[in-house]
N, CA and C atoms as an extended XYZ file, in Angstrom:
378
Properties=species:S:1:pos:R:3:atomname:S:1:resname:S:1:resid:I:1 pbc="F F F"
N        43.434       59.277        0.343 N   MET     1
C        44.164       60.199       -0.504 CA  MET     1
C        43.964       61.623        0.023 C   MET     1
N        45.056       62.388        0.169 N   PRO     2
C        44.942       63.758        0.675 CA  PRO     2
C        44.128       64.659       -0.260 C   PRO     2
N        43.487       65.631        0.331 N   THR     3
C        42.750       66.634       -0.434 CA  THR     3
C        43.703       67.658       -1.031 C   THR     3
N        44.729       68.002       -0.270 N   TYR     4
C        45.641       69.069       -0.668 CA  TYR     4
C        47.004       68.507       -1.057 C   TYR     4
N        47.679       69.238       -1.901 N   ASP     5
C        49.036       68.894       -2.309 CA  ASP     5
C        49.991       69.413       -1.227 C   ASP     5
N        50.586       68.492       -0.474 N   PHE     6
C        51.470       68.899        0.616 CA  PHE     6
C        52.602       69.793        0.116 C   PHE     6
N        53.107       69.524       -1.068 N   ASN     7
C        54.210       70.329       -1.595 CA  ASN     7
C        53.812       71.790       -1.827 C   ASN     7
N        52.548       72.031       -2.181 N   LYS     8
C        52.072       73.415       -2.330 CA  LYS     8
C        52.031       74.107       -0.967 C   LYS     8
N        51.560       73.376        0.040 N   PHE     9
C        51.542       73.898        1.404 CA  PHE     9
C        52.964       74.213        1.867 C   PHE     9
N        53.860       73.277        1.643 N   LYS    10
C        55.259       73.436        2.045 CA  LYS    10
C        55.904       74.632        1.327 C   LYS    10
N        55.626       74.773        0.035 N   LYS    11
C        56.183       75.878       -0.743 CA  LYS    11
C        55.692       77.221       -0.207 C   LYS    11
N        54.430       77.269        0.172 N   CYS    12
C        53.877       78.500        0.732 CA  CYS    12
C        54.540       78.816        2.078 C   CYS    12
N        54.861       77.780        2.861 N   CYS    13
C        55.566       77.988        4.135 CA  CYS    13
C        56.928       78.627        3.901 C   CYS    13
N        57.505       78.362        2.753 N   GLN    14
C        58.827       78.882        2.438 CA  GLN    14
C        58.775       80.245        1.752 C   GLN    14
N        57.883       80.388        0.788 N   GLU    15
C        57.920       81.566       -0.082 CA  GLU    15
C        56.897       82.648        0.229 C   GLU    15
N        55.815       82.293        0.896 N   ASN    16
C        54.750       83.264        1.123 CA  ASN    16
C        54.145       83.043        2.508 C   ASN    16
N        54.932       83.323        3.531 N   LYS    17
C        54.547       83.029        4.916 CA  LYS    17
C        53.248       83.725        5.335 C   LYS    17
N        52.902       84.833        4.687 N   ASP    18
C        51.667       85.537        5.031 CA  ASP    18
C        50.429       84.737        4.645 C   ASP    18
N        50.591       83.744        3.778 N   CYS    19
C        49.454       82.918        3.349 CA  CYS    19
C        49.269       81.676        4.215 C   CYS    19
N        50.070       81.545        5.275 N   VAL    20
C        49.931       80.422        6.194 CA  VAL    20
C        49.653       80.982        7.583 C   VAL    20
N        48.542       80.561        8.155 N   MET    21
C        48.143       81.059        9.464 CA  MET    21
C        48.035       79.907       10.458 C   MET    21
N        48.989       79.785       11.381 N   PRO    22
C        48.861       78.752       12.411 CA  PRO    22
C        47.803       79.164       13.434 C   PRO    22
N        46.956       78.221       13.825 N   PHE    23
C        46.044       78.476       14.931 CA  PHE    23
C        46.896       78.673       16.186 C   PHE    23
N        46.397       79.413       17.145 N   LYS    24
C        47.151       79.681       18.369 CA  LYS    24
C        47.559       78.390       19.060 C   LYS    24
N        46.665       77.435       19.158 N   LYS    25
C        46.969       76.158       19.821 CA  LYS    25
C        48.088       75.422       19.081 C   LYS    25
N        48.057       75.445       17.752 N   ALA    26
C        49.105       74.791       16.966 CA  ALA    26
C        50.452       75.455       17.227 C   ALA    26
N        50.472       76.785       17.265 N   GLN    27
C        51.726       77.503       17.528 CA  GLN    27
C        52.218       77.234       18.948 C   GLN    27
N        51.311       77.241       19.917 N   ASP    28
C        51.693       76.964       21.309 CA  ASP    28
C        52.261       75.550       21.452 C   ASP    28
N        51.624       74.571       20.806 N   ASP    29
C        52.103       73.192       20.869 CA  ASP    29
C        53.441       73.024       20.151 C   ASP    29
N        53.620       73.702       19.023 N   ALA    30
C        54.893       73.643       18.295 CA  ALA    30
C        56.020       74.176       19.174 C   ALA    30
N        55.734       75.212       19.935 N   SER    31
C        56.720       75.777       20.846 CA  SER    31
C        57.014       74.817       21.997 C   SER    31
N        55.967       74.286       22.591 N   LEU    32
C        56.107       73.399       23.744 CA  LEU    32
C        56.813       72.090       23.405 C   LEU    32
N        56.379       71.428       22.339 N   TYR    33
C        56.855       70.076       22.039 CA  TYR    33
C        58.069       70.020       21.108 C   TYR    33
N        58.240       71.056       20.272 N   PHE    34
C        59.317       71.012       19.281 CA  PHE    34
C        60.263       72.211       19.364 C   PHE    34
N        60.039       73.121       20.309 N   GLY    35
C        60.914       74.271       20.475 CA  GLY    35
C        60.802       75.302       19.363 C   GLY    35
N        59.717       75.262       18.603 N   LEU    36
C        59.494       76.196       17.494 CA  LEU    36
C        58.662       77.360       18.030 C   LEU    36
N        59.341       78.368       18.549 N   LYS    37
C        58.701       79.393       19.359 CA  LYS    37
C        57.990       80.498       18.575 C   LYS    37
N        58.285       80.628       17.295 N   THR    38
C        57.655       81.683       16.496 CA  THR    38
C        57.009       81.075       15.247 C   THR    38
N        56.129       81.858       14.653 N   LYS    39
C        55.515       81.425       13.405 CA  LYS    39
C        56.590       81.181       12.353 C   LYS    39
N        57.549       82.083       12.270 N   ASN    40
C        58.615       81.961       11.281 CA  ASN    40
C        59.417       80.673       11.505 C   ASN    40
N        59.749       80.361       12.744 N   ALA    41
C        60.502       79.134       13.048 CA  ALA    41
C        59.703       77.897       12.664 C   ALA    41
N        58.416       77.907       12.943 N   LEU    42
C        57.551       76.775       12.604 CA  LEU    42
C        57.470       76.582       11.090 C   LEU    42
N        57.241       77.658       10.355 N   LEU    43
C        57.110       77.550        8.902 CA  LEU    43
C        58.436       77.177        8.242 C   LEU    43
N        59.533       77.675        8.760 N   GLU    44
C        60.843       77.283        8.227 CA  GLU    44
C        61.123       75.808        8.488 C   GLU    44
N        60.712       75.313        9.638 N   PHE    45
C        60.859       73.899        9.975 CA  PHE    45
C        60.128       73.034        8.952 C   PHE    45
N        58.908       73.413        8.616 N   ILE    46
C        58.121       72.674        7.624 CA  ILE    46
C        58.771       72.798        6.246 C   ILE    46
N        59.140       74.011        5.864 N   ALA    47
C        59.699       74.268        4.533 CA  ALA    47
C        61.038       73.572        4.311 C   ALA    47
N        61.804       73.391        5.376 N   ASN    48
C        63.145       72.811        5.269 CA  ASN    48
C        63.187       71.330        5.625 C   ASN    48
N        62.096       70.632        5.366 N   ASP    49
C        62.017       69.177        5.529 CA  ASP    49
C        62.210       68.698        6.962 C   ASP    49
N        61.711       69.453        7.914 N   GLY    50
C        61.751       69.014        9.312 CA  GLY    50
C        60.787       67.887        9.608 C   GLY    50
N        59.818       67.682        8.721 N   LEU    51
C        58.824       66.618        8.915 CA  LEU    51
C        59.323       65.352        8.218 C   LEU    51
N        60.132       64.592        8.915 N   GLU    52
C        60.705       63.379        8.334 CA  GLU    52
C        59.679       62.245        8.356 C   GLU    52
N        59.801       61.343        7.401 N   ASP    53
C        58.912       60.172        7.305 CA  ASP    53
C        57.440       60.578        7.341 C   ASP    53
N        57.119       61.633        6.623 N   LEU    54
C        55.746       62.139        6.573 CA  LEU    54
C        54.814       61.053        6.056 C   LEU    54
N        53.724       60.816        6.777 N   SER    55
C        52.788       59.751        6.427 CA  SER    55
C        51.353       60.266        6.557 C   SER    55
N        50.619       60.240        5.452 N   PHE    56
C        49.229       60.699        5.441 CA  PHE    56
C        48.371       59.802        6.331 C   PHE    56
N        47.514       60.412        7.151 N   ILE    57
C        46.584       59.668        8.011 CA  ILE    57
C        45.188       59.665        7.402 C   ILE    57
N        44.615       60.875        7.248 N   ASN    58
C        43.243       60.952        6.743 CA  ASN    58
C        42.864       62.381        6.378 C   ASN    58
N        41.687       62.500        5.798 N   THR    59
C        41.062       63.783        5.523 CA  THR    59
C        39.686       63.757        6.165 C   THR    59
N        39.357       64.829        6.871 N   LYS    60
C        38.055       64.940        7.527 CA  LYS    60
C        37.528       66.360        7.359 C   LYS    60
N        36.210       66.517        7.419 N   PRO    61
C        35.660       67.875        7.428 CA  PRO    61
C        36.100       68.600        8.706 C   PRO    61
N        36.344       69.899        8.586 N   TRP    62
C        36.721       70.703        9.736 CA  TRP    62
C        35.521       70.817       10.662 C   TRP    62
N        35.653       70.278       11.863 N   GLU    63
C        34.539       70.216       12.808 CA  GLU    63
C        34.132       71.576       13.353 C   GLU    63
N        35.050       72.509       13.464 N   ASN    64
C        34.764       73.820       14.061 CA  ASN    64
C        34.500       74.907       13.029 C   ASN    64
N        34.188       74.510       11.814 N   ASN    65
C        33.879       75.478       10.770 CA  ASN    65
C        32.583       76.199       11.128 C   ASN    65
N        32.650       77.513       11.275 N   SER    66
C        31.454       78.282       11.650 CA  SER    66
C        30.480       78.458       10.486 C   SER    66
N        30.980       78.314        9.262 N   ASP    67
C        30.126       78.441        8.074 CA  ASP    67
C        29.710       77.044        7.612 C   ASP    67
N        28.561       76.613        8.058 N   LYS    68
C        28.091       75.256        7.748 CA  LYS    68
C        27.739       75.071        6.269 C   LYS    68
N        27.666       76.173        5.507 N   ASN    69
C        27.383       76.087        4.070 CA  ASN    69
C        28.645       75.887        3.240 C   ASN    69
N        29.800       76.000        3.889 N   SER    70
C        31.069       75.869        3.192 CA  SER    70
C        31.854       74.692        3.785 C   SER    70
N        32.100       73.688        2.968 N   LEU    71
C        32.848       72.520        3.417 CA  LEU    71
C        34.342       72.794        3.318 C   LEU    71
N        35.034       72.699        4.437 N   ILE    72
C        36.491       72.822        4.456 CA  ILE    72
C        37.033       71.519        5.010 C   ILE    72
N        37.914       70.897        4.244 N   LEU    73
C        38.487       69.615        4.643 CA  LEU    73
C        39.864       69.828        5.277 C   LEU    73
N        40.201       68.944        6.204 N   VAL    74
C        41.478       68.995        6.915 CA  VAL    74
C        42.261       67.730        6.596 C   VAL    74
N        43.506       67.888        6.146 N   ASP    75
C        44.413       66.757        5.932 CA  ASP    75
C        45.289       66.600        7.165 C   ASP    75
N        45.454       65.362        7.621 N   ALA    76
C        46.277       65.075        8.793 CA  ALA    76
C        47.399       64.113        8.418 C   ALA    76
N        48.563       64.353        8.989 N   TYR    77
C        49.754       63.538        8.743 CA  TYR    77
C        50.466       63.265       10.068 C   TYR    77
N        51.220       62.197       10.092 N   GLU    78
C        52.166       61.951       11.159 CA  GLU    78
C        53.561       62.100       10.583 C   GLU    78
N        54.508       62.457       11.439 N   PHE    79
C        55.884       62.633       11.009 CA  PHE    79
C        56.821       62.318       12.170 C   PHE    79
N        58.079       62.235       11.851 N   ARG    80
C        59.116       62.036       12.850 CA  ARG    80
C        60.036       63.247       12.801 C   ARG    80
N        60.478       63.660       13.966 N   SER    81
C        61.486       64.708       14.062 CA  SER    81
C        62.433       64.286       15.176 C   SER    81
N        63.613       63.857       14.755 N   MET    82
C        64.581       63.265       15.674 CA  MET    82
C        63.915       62.074       16.361 C   MET    82
N        63.760       62.081       17.674 N   CYS    83
C        63.155       60.917       18.344 CA  CYS    83
C        61.688       61.150       18.680 C   CYS    83
N        61.117       62.226       18.201 N   LYS    84
C        59.713       62.546       18.512 CA  LYS    84
C        58.805       62.193       17.353 C   LYS    84
N        57.623       61.714       17.694 N   LEU    85
C        56.582       61.463       16.701 CA  LEU    85
C        55.610       62.631       16.739 C   LEU    85
N        55.371       63.226       15.584 N   GLY    86
C        54.526       64.400       15.531 CA  GLY    86
C        53.273       64.200       14.706 C   GLY    86
N        52.374       65.150       14.842 N   TYR    87
C        51.102       65.164       14.130 CA  TYR    87
C        50.901       66.583       13.597 C   TYR    87
N        50.559       66.685       12.330 N   ILE    88
C        50.262       67.983       11.719 CA  ILE    88
C        48.941       67.865       10.963 C   ILE    88
N        48.114       68.889       11.089 N   ALA    89
C        46.855       68.938       10.342 CA  ALA    89
C        46.697       70.355        9.788 C   ALA    89
N        46.320       70.437        8.521 N   PHE    90
C        46.169       71.743        7.886 CA  PHE    90
C        45.045       71.705        6.873 C   PHE    90
N        44.625       72.892        6.454 N   MET    91
C        43.540       73.018        5.487 CA  MET    91
C        43.768       74.279        4.668 C   MET    91
N        43.005       74.403        3.611 N   TYR    92
C        43.078       75.590        2.769 CA  TYR    92
C        41.692       76.205        2.693 C   TYR    92
N        41.611       77.488        2.959 N   ASN    93
C        40.346       78.199        2.894 CA  ASN    93
C        40.318       79.019        1.610 C   ASN    93
N        39.478       78.617        0.682 N   GLU    94
C        39.410       79.291       -0.620 CA  GLU    94
C        38.830       80.695       -0.522 C   GLU    94
N        38.078       80.970        0.520 N   ILE    95
C        37.506       82.308        0.690 CA  ILE    95
C        38.589       83.299        1.107 C   ILE    95
N        39.420       82.916        2.089 N   THR    96
C        40.481       83.808        2.565 CA  THR    96
C        41.775       83.643        1.764 C   THR    96
N        41.847       82.576        0.972 N   ILE    97
C        43.031       82.232        0.180 CA  ILE    97
C        44.250       82.066        1.103 C   ILE    97
N        44.025       81.338        2.201 N   LYS    98
C        45.086       81.103        3.174 CA  LYS    98
C        45.103       79.636        3.581 C   LYS    98
N        46.322       79.149        3.860 N   TRP    99
C        46.500       77.839        4.476 CA  TRP    99
C        46.342       78.042        5.978 C   TRP    99
N        45.618       77.153        6.614 N   LEU   100
C        45.415       77.214        8.059 CA  LEU   100
C        46.077       75.995        8.681 C   LEU   100
N        47.032       76.245        9.559 N   LEU   101
C        47.719       75.170       10.259 CA  LEU   101
C        46.945       74.911       11.542 C   LEU   101
N        46.137       73.875       11.510 N   LYS   102
C        45.199       73.575       12.594 CA  LYS   102
C        45.879       72.948       13.795 C   LYS   102
N        46.766       71.982       13.569 N   SER   103
C        47.396       71.243       14.667 CA  SER   103
C        48.861       70.975       14.370 C   SER   103
N        49.661       71.000       15.431 N   PHE   104
C        51.074       70.647       15.332 CA  PHE   104
C        51.514       70.225       16.726 C   PHE   104
N        51.478       68.916       16.963 N   HIS   105
C        51.780       68.424       18.310 CA  HIS   105
C        52.354       67.017       18.247 C   HIS   105
N        52.610       66.435       19.397 N   LEU   106
C        53.084       65.061       19.446 CA  LEU   106
C        51.971       64.129       18.993 C   LEU   106
N        52.335       63.059       18.331 N   SER   107
C        51.363       62.081       17.863 CA  SER   107
C        50.897       61.217       19.023 C   SER   107
N        49.656       60.817       18.962 N   LYS   108
C        49.104       59.900       19.959 CA  LYS   108
C        49.240       58.454       19.503 C   LYS   108
N        49.780       58.253       18.310 N   ASN   109
C        49.877       56.914       17.724 CA  ASN   109
C        51.287       56.362       17.924 C   ASN   109
N        51.477       55.593       18.967 N   SER   110
C        52.814       55.054       19.247 CA  SER   110
C        53.221       53.989       18.237 C   SER   110
N        52.272       53.407       17.527 N   ASP   111
C        52.597       52.375       16.544 CA  ASP   111
C        53.330       52.950       15.328 C   ASP   111
N        53.278       54.249       15.152 N   PHE   112
C        53.919       54.883       14.009 CA  PHE   112
C        55.429       54.614       14.009 C   PHE   112
N        56.053       54.660       15.186 N   ALA   113
C        57.500       54.407       15.278 CA  ALA   113
C        57.823       52.992       14.821 C   ALA   113
N        57.002       52.056       15.191 N   ILE   114
C        57.218       50.666       14.785 CA  ILE   114
C        57.026       50.538       13.274 C   ILE   114
N        56.014       51.189       12.731 N   ALA   115
C        55.757       51.136       11.283 CA  ALA   115
C        56.945       51.699       10.500 C   ALA   115
N        57.520       52.797       10.979 N   ILE   116
C        58.685       53.388       10.303 CA  ILE   116
C        59.850       52.409       10.321 C   ILE   116
N        60.113       51.819       11.470 N   ALA   117
C        61.227       50.871       11.596 CA  ALA   117
C        61.028       49.668       10.683 C   ALA   117
N        59.802       49.156       10.610 N   MET   118
C        59.517       48.011        9.752 CA  MET   118
C        59.677       48.377        8.280 C   MET   118
N        59.250       49.582        7.890 N   ARG   119
C        59.380       50.041        6.519 CA  ARG   119
C        60.863       50.168        6.139 C   ARG   119
N        61.648       50.731        7.029 N   LYS   120
C        63.076       50.891        6.758 CA  LYS   120
C        63.789       49.541        6.691 C   LYS   120
N        63.310       48.570        7.451 N   ALA   121
C        63.911       47.239        7.452 CA  ALA   121
C        63.436       46.408        6.254 C   ALA   121
N        62.481       46.931        5.496 N   GLY   122
C        61.969       46.221        4.336 CA  GLY   122
C        60.916       45.180        4.672 C   GLY   122
N        60.432       45.197        5.895 N   ILE   123
C        59.413       44.234        6.335 CA  ILE   123
C        58.019       44.714        5.938 C   ILE   123
N        57.840       46.006        5.891 N   ARG   124
C        56.533       46.610        5.591 CA  ARG   124
C        56.715       47.585        4.430 C   ARG   124
N        55.786       47.579        3.491 N   ARG   125
C        55.924       48.444        2.307 CA  ARG   125
C        54.993       49.632        2.289 C   ARG   125
N        53.993       49.725        3.123 N   GLU   126
C        53.030       50.823        3.067 CA  GLU   126
C        53.530       52.076        3.695 C   GLU   126
């Protein structure tokens, strides 16, 4: 079960872009793999349902958190965009009151495409 409400994250991408901070690597990967060259383009893509067939993967503690006294969890999802399989991971920092977009790149899970096809065909329900 996700830690964060994806719809709140998505709404912030649409209405309050200053509260969403993509990591440099996430922005660079979004540009390289999805042609989303600016922060605004990336956030509009998320806000306007560019993440098709969104599927929750897991929640994990943020490994690179410099404040070991503060637990920050990261939610990860896979999605489809046209013929590409993508991966997005984000978190919320209660101290800065900002959403942090940690990752946005191609998915390493090739089975996701098969799972989507099976779900659409009614063979798989999860």
